[in-house]
C-alpha positions in Angstrom: 81.5 -136.1 1.1 78.4 -133.8 1.0 78.3 -130.4 2.6 76.4 -131.7 5.7 79.1 -134.3 6.3 81.9 -131.7 5.8 80.3 -129.3 8.3 79.8 -132.1 10.8 83.3 -133.6 10.4 85.3 -130.3 10.3 87.6 -129.8 13.4 90.4 -127.6 14.4 93.4 -129.8 13.8 96.5 -129.2 16.0 98.7 -132.1 14.8 99.4 -133.0 11.2 101.3 -135.8 9.5 104.3 -134.6 7.4 102.6 -135.5 4.1 103.1 -132.6 1.7 100.0 -130.7 0.4 100.1 -130.3 -3.3 99.9 -126.9 -5.0 97.0 -128.2 -7.0 95.1 -129.1 -3.8 95.7 -125.6 -2.4 94.5 -124.1 -5.6 91.4 -126.2 -5.5 90.6 -125.0 -1.9 91.3 -121.4 -2.9 88.9 -121.7 -5.8 86.2 -122.7 -3.4 87.1 -119.9 -1.0 86.5 -117.1 -3.6 82.9 -118.4 -4.1 81.9 -117.1 -0.7 79.0 -114.6 -0.6 80.3 -111.1 -1.1 78.0 -108.1 -1.0 78.9 -105.5 -3.7 81.4 -108.1 -5.2 84.3 -106.3 -3.8 86.3 -109.5 -3.6 88.3 -108.2 -0.6 90.2 -111.3 0.2 93.9 -111.9 -0.5 95.6 -115.3 0.1 99.2 -115.9 0.9 100.6 -119.4 0.6 103.6 -119.5 2.9 106.6 -121.6 2.1 109.0 -123.0 4.7 111.0 -119.7 5.1 107.9 -117.6 5.4 106.4 -120.0 7.9 109.5 -120.0 10.0 109.7 -116.1 9.8 106.0 -115.9 10.9 106.7 -118.4 13.7 109.7 -116.4 14.8 107.5 -113.2 15.0 104.8 -115.1 17.0 107.5 -116.7 19.2 108.9 -113.2 20.0 105.4 -112.2 21.2 105.1 -115.3 23.3 108.6 -115.0 24.7 107.7 -111.6 26.2 105.8 -113.5 28.9 108.9 -115.6 29.8 111.3 -114.0 32.3 114.3 -116.3 31.8 116.3 -115.2 28.7 117.3 -118.7 27.6 113.8 -120.0 28.2 112.4 -117.1 26.1 114.9 -117.9 23.3 113.8 -121.5 23.4 110.2 -120.4 23.0 111.1 -118.3 19.9 113.0 -121.2 18.4 110.3 -123.8 19.2 107.4 -121.7 17.7 109.5 -120.9 14.6 110.4 -124.6 14.1 106.8 -125.7 14.6 105.5 -123.3 12.0 108.3 -124.2 9.5 107.4 -127.9 9.9 103.7 -127.4 9.0 102.8 -129.2 5.8 101.1 -125.9 4.5 100.1 -122.6 5.9 98.1 -119.8 4.5 97.5 -116.2 5.6 94.2 -114.6 4.6 93.9 -110.8 4.5 91.4 -108.4 3.2 91.6 -105.0 1.6 90.6 -102.2 3.9 87.8 -99.9 2.6 87.4 -96.4 4.0 83.6 -96.9 4.2 82.8 -98.6 7.6 79.8 -100.4 6.1 81.8 -101.9 3.3 84.7 -102.7 5.7 82.3 -104.7 7.9 80.7 -106.5 4.9 84.2 -107.3 3.5 85.3 -108.7 6.9 82.3 -111.0 6.9 82.9 -112.1 3.3 86.5 -112.9 4.1 85.5 -115.1 7.0 83.0 -116.8 4.8 85.8 -117.5 2.3 87.9 -118.9 5.1 85.0 -121.2 6.1 84.6 -122.3 2.4 88.3 -123.1 2.4 88.1 -125.1 5.6 85.1 -127.1 4.4 86.8 -127.8 1.1 89.9 -129.0 2.9 87.7 -131.3 5.1 86.0 -132.7 2.0 89.4 -133.5 0.6 90.5 -135.4 3.8 92.6 -132.5 5.0 92.5 -130.6 8.3 92.8 -126.9 9.1 93.4 -124.8 12.2 92.3 -121.1 11.9 94.2 -118.7 14.1 93.8 -115.1 14.9 95.2 -112.6 17.5 97.3 -109.6 18.0 100.1 -111.1 15.8 97.9 -110.2 12.8 98.9 -106.5 13.3 102.5 -107.2 14.3 104.9 -105.6 11.8 107.2 -108.7 11.9 104.2 -111.0 11.3 102.9 -108.8 8.5 106.4 -108.8 6.9 106.7 -112.6 7.1 103.3 -112.9 5.3 104.0 -110.3 2.7 100.8 -108.4 3.4 100.7 -105.0 1.7 99.6 -101.6 2.8 95.9 -101.2 3.0 95.4 -104.9 4.0 94.3 -106.4 7.3 95.4 -109.9 8.0 92.3 -111.7 9.2 93.7 -115.1 10.0 96.3 -117.7 9.3 95.3 -121.3 8.5 97.5 -124.3 9.3 96.7 -127.0 6.7 97.6 -130.7 6.4 96.6 -134.3 6.8 95.4 -134.7 10.4 97.7 -136.9 12.5 94.6 -137.5 14.7 91.0 -136.4 14.8 89.8 -134.7 17.9 86.4 -135.6 19.3 83.7 -133.1 18.5 83.1 -130.5 21.2 79.7 -130.3 22.8 77.5 -127.6 21.3 74.1 -126.3 22.2 71.3 -126.9 19.8 70.4 -124.2 17.2 67.0 -124.1 18.9 68.7 -122.6 22.0 69.6 -119.6 20.0 66.6 -119.3 17.7 63.6 -117.1 18.0 60.8 -117.6 15.4 59.3 -114.1 14.8 55.7 -114.2 13.5 
C-alpha cells in the first residue's frame, strides 16, 4: 500500500477482532512513528504499550470519570466495569506522551511533532492492515489514568491509541475539498 492509499484508507476503528497484535508489529509501527518531523530533534515522544492489566486499569479510571454523570449507584458501577472490560479486551493499546519543555515555543513544537508521530503510527498500522482509534480528553490529566499508563513526571499524555484488526470498516466521512481551505498568495 502506498502512502496515498494509506491516507485515503485510514479510519477511526471502533470495533476490532480479537486477533492478537504481535510485539514485532507494534515495534515496526513505533519505528515509523519516531521518523516524524521534529524541529530541534528534541524527540519528545514517549510510547507506552499497555498490557491487559494496564488497559483494564486505564479503562477503570476512564469509567470512573464517565460514571460521575450517572445518578444511580449500581448503573454507575456498571459503567465503570463495562469501560474497564472493554479496554482490557482490546487487542492492543498504546499511550503516547511527550516530555514537557519549559520553553513555550519548544513545547508547542514538541506537541506538533508528537501528533505527527501519532499520524505516522496510524498510517503504518493502516498499511499493515490494522486499524487505530486515537482518543484524547480530560482523562489524559487524570491521576488514575496517568498511573495506569505509567507516565512519569514532566510528561504530558497526548493521546491513547486503540489498535487491532478492524472488525468492520466504516465508510469514509464526507470532507470538504482542500481547495475550500486554500488561499494561493502571490
